[in-house]
C-alpha positions in Angstrom: 16.3 -29.9 -12.1 16.1 -31.9 -9.0 13.2 -33.2 -10.5 14.8 -34.4 -13.6 17.5 -35.6 -11.4 15.4 -38.0 -8.9 13.5 -38.9 -12.3 17.0 -41.0 -13.8 18.0 -41.8 -10.2 15.0 -44.0 -10.4 15.4 -45.2 -14.3 18.7 -45.7 -13.5 17.9 -48.1 -9.9 15.4 -50.0 -12.6 17.8 -51.2 -13.7 19.9 -52.1 -11.1 17.5 -53.6 -8.3 16.5 -56.7 -11.8 14.6 -58.9 -8.5 12.5 -55.1 -6.7 11.5 -54.4 -11.0 10.5 -57.6 -12.0 7.9 -58.1 -9.2 6.6 -54.3 -9.2 6.1 -55.2 -13.3 2.9 -54.7 -15.2 2.8 -55.6 -18.7 0.5 -53.6 -21.3 1.5 -54.8 -24.3 3.5 -57.3 -25.7 5.8 -54.3 -26.2 4.9 -52.3 -23.8 5.3 -52.5 -19.1 4.7 -50.6 -16.3 6.8 -50.6 -13.6 6.4 -49.6 -9.7 8.2 -48.0 -7.5 7.9 -46.6 -3.9 8.9 -43.5 -4.0 7.4 -42.4 -0.6 10.5 -41.7 1.2 12.2 -39.5 -1.9 9.1 -37.2 -1.5 8.8 -34.5 0.9 6.1 -35.7 4.0 6.8 -38.9 3.9 5.6 -38.6 8.0 2.2 -37.9 7.0 1.7 -40.3 3.4 0.5 -44.3 3.6 2.0 -44.3 0.6 3.4 -43.5 -3.0 4.5 -45.0 -6.2 5.9 -43.9 -9.0 4.7 -45.6 -12.6 7.3 -46.0 -15.2 6.0 -46.4 -18.9 9.2 -48.8 -20.6 7.8 -49.8 -24.3 10.6 -51.7 -27.0 13.1 -52.0 -23.5 13.4 -48.1 -23.1 11.6 -45.8 -20.8 10.0 -43.1 -22.0 10.4 -40.5 -19.0 7.3 -39.7 -18.4 7.0 -40.5 -14.3 4.1 -39.5 -12.1 3.5 -40.8 -8.9 -0.1 -41.9 -6.7 0.4 -40.7 -3.1 -2.1 -42.1 -0.2 -3.2 -39.3 3.4 -2.3 -41.5 6.5 -5.6 -39.4 8.3 -7.7 -39.6 5.7 -7.2 -41.9 3.0 -7.3 -39.6 0.5 -5.0 -39.9 -3.2 -3.2 -37.7 -4.6 -1.5 -37.8 -8.3 1.6 -35.7 -8.7 1.9 -35.4 -12.5 5.6 -35.4 -12.8 6.1 -33.9 -15.9 9.4 -33.8 -18.2 10.3 -30.8 -20.9 11.1 -33.4 -23.4 8.0 -35.0 -24.4 4.7 -33.0 -25.6 2.0 -32.2 -23.0 0.0 -35.0 -25.4 2.6 -37.6 -24.7 2.1 -36.8 -21.4 -1.2 -37.4 -20.8 -1.2 -40.6 -23.7 1.2 -42.1 -21.4 -1.5 -41.4 -18.1 -4.2 -42.6 -19.4 -2.1 -45.6 -20.2 -0.6 -45.8 -16.6 -3.9 -45.3 -14.7 -5.6 -48.0 -15.0 -2.9 -49.8 -12.7 -2.3 -47.2 -10.9 -6.5 -47.5 -10.2 -5.7 -51.6 -8.8 -2.8 -50.3 -6.2 -4.7 -47.2 -5.2 -9.0 -46.8 -4.2 -9.7 -43.7 -6.8 -13.0 -43.0 -5.3 -10.8 -41.2 -3.0 -8.6 -39.8 -5.9 -9.1 -35.6 -4.8 -6.4 -33.5 -6.8 -3.8 -33.6 -8.9 -1.0 -31.3 -9.0 0.8 -30.2 -11.9 3.8 -28.2 -11.1 3.9 -24.5 -12.6 1.2 -24.5 -16.0 3.9 -23.2 -18.3 6.0 -26.4 -17.6 2.5 -28.3 -19.2 3.7 -26.7 -22.3 0.8 -26.8 -24.8 -1.5 -26.7 -22.3 -0.2 -23.4 -21.1 -0.6 -21.7 -24.9 -4.4 -23.3 -25.3 -5.2 -21.8 -22.5 -3.7 -18.6 -22.4 -5.3 -17.8 -25.4 -8.6 -18.5 -23.6 -8.1 -16.4 -20.6 -7.0 -13.0 -23.6 -10.7 -14.2 -25.2 -12.3 -14.4 -21.6 -10.9 -11.2 -20.1 -9.8 -9.3 -23.1 -5.9 -9.3 -22.4 -3.7 -9.3 -19.7 -5.0 -8.8 -16.4 -4.4 -8.3 -12.8 -2.9 -11.8 -11.4 -2.5 -9.7 -7.7 -3.7 -11.9 -4.9 -6.7 -10.5 -4.7 -7.8 -12.0 -8.9 -6.7 -15.7 -7.5 -10.0 -17.1 -7.3 -11.2 -16.2 -10.3 -8.5 -17.6 -12.3 -8.8 -20.4 -10.5 -13.0 -20.7 -11.5 -11.1 -19.8 -15.1 -8.7 -22.7 -14.5 -11.8 -25.1 -13.9 -13.5 -24.2 -16.8 -10.9 -23.6 -19.7 -8.8 -26.5 -21.5 -7.5 -27.5 -18.8 -10.4 -28.6 -16.9 -11.8 -30.3 -19.8 -8.4 -32.0 -20.1 -9.1 -33.7 -17.1 -12.4 -33.9 -17.3 -12.0 -36.8 -20.1 -9.3 -38.1 -18.1 -11.1 -39.3 -15.3 -14.5 -39.6 -17.1 -14.1 -43.1 -17.1 -13.6 -43.5 -13.4 -16.3 -41.2 -12.1 -14.3 -38.0 -11.5 -14.7 -34.5 -12.2 -13.3 -31.4 -11.6 -14.7 -29.3 -8.9 -12.4 -26.3 -9.2 -8.7 -25.7 -9.5 -6.4 -24.0 -7.0 -3.1 -21.3 -7.3 -0.2 -19.7 -6.4 2.3 -17.5 -7.5 0.4 -16.6 -10.2 1.9 -14.5 -13.3 2.9 -14.6 -17.1 6.1 -15.5 -17.9 6.9 -16.7 -21.5 7.4 -20.5 -22.7 10.6 -22.5 -22.1 12.3 -23.2 -25.1 13.3 -26.4 -23.2 10.2 -28.0 -22.8 8.9 -29.6 -26.8 5.5 -27.9 -28.1 3.8 -29.5 -30.4 4.4 -28.1 -34.1 0.5 -27.0 -34.9 0.5 -24.9 -31.7 3.9 -22.7 -33.0 1.6 -19.8 -34.9 -0.9 -19.7 -32.1 2.1 -18.1 -29.5 1.3 -15.4 -26.9 3.4 -13.0 -26.2 3.3 -14.3 -22.7 1.7 -17.3 -21.4 -0.2 -17.3 -17.8 2.2 -19.5 -15.4 1.0 -20.2 -11.8 1.4 -23.5 -8.9 -2.0 -25.6 -9.7 -4.0 -28.1 -8.0 -6.6 -29.5 -9.5 -9.5 -30.4 -7.3 -12.0 -33.7 -8.2 -14.8 -35.5 -6.9 -16.2 -38.6 -6.9 -19.9 -38.3 -9.4 
């Protein structure tokens, strides 16, 4: 909930700080712009970062709600992406918006140093969580143990699943490839009713979906 309040705060701030917004606006198409926001102080761990920037698409003067953020560390200059998913949009819709944002983020951050993407909880991806879970059930023959001793196996599976394939496709243009994932707090849960799901997947709902805190590791190829 705090994340979504923060996103709303950023949107409202954009309307209230016209001069700042104008200086950080990039035109994508005649009816679409990308707004950039300095969010370093709003994210935890600002003392260890050189900068952090949030990106927002505005189409026909309406914000799209999806708000990813890129970060750069001070010590090694590593670049990271916080996916910033929003439940009112499908996973596919947000990935399309991220694809439109990436060329502009690549001007602000060196993607050769982009080493990781933080998804948050897998269940929040909605459609992706459903697809990944169905792959998991096929690969492992059902719902298996999610104890910490299985984390390496589950992380390896995620890297080769639809999750890994999607991010390989998304970042192929930038010469980046998924080399693994990291997971914490793995368990099976019911899909949230508040998360927007692509109607085409309604017939493919598993009883429960795989959930975990997920980080995707990327390397330059």
